[in-house]
N, C-alpha and C positions, 0 to 999 in steps of 0.2 A: 461199327466194328472198331474195336480197340487197337488191335495190331494185326499184321499179316506176317505169317512165318513162311519163308520160302521152303526151307527143309529143316526138319527136326529129327534127331536120333535119340531115342532113350533106351539106356540099358542099366538095370539096377539102379543105383543112385546118381548116375551120370547122365546129363542132357546135353547134347550138342546142337546148337542152333546156328544154321546157315543163312546169310543173307546174300543173295546172288544179284549182282549188278552187271550189265552189259559192258560197262566201261569201268575205269578206275575211279569211282566216286565213293571212295572209302569213308569219307567224312559223313555222308548222308547215311550209309550202310551202319556205321558206328552209332549214330544217332538213333536210328530204328532198333538196333540190337539192344542198346541200353533201355530204351522203352520196354521192349520185350522182357529183358531180364527183370526189370522192376515189376512188371505185371505178374510174371511167373513167381517171383519171390513172394509176392503178396498172396498169391493163390496157393502156393505150396507152404508157406509159412515156415515152421521150423522143422520140416520133414527131413532135412539134411541132404537135399539134392544139390549136386555139384553142376553149376551151369558153365558151359564153355561156349564162347561166341566166335563165330568165324565170318570173314568176308571172302566171298568167291568172285574174282574178276572174270567174268565170263569171256572177255576179249582175249585175255592171256592165259586163262586157266589156272591162275595162282590162287591158292587159298591161304589166307592170313588170319592168325588169331587177333581178336579184338579184346583189349582189356577193359 
């Protein structure tokens, strides 16, 4: 397995990827999301997809964008 995606939403040219953690482990989530972004960018190449990455803290329910 190269990477695991918790939640992914695709509509037109926009892709939202969510990494869910039970607690505030945003550093680990960001690392995983960057890996996923690199793999998907390689897969889709120049297709013009917009990838947006998000971290979901399951404990607090807060959703944060990851750059």
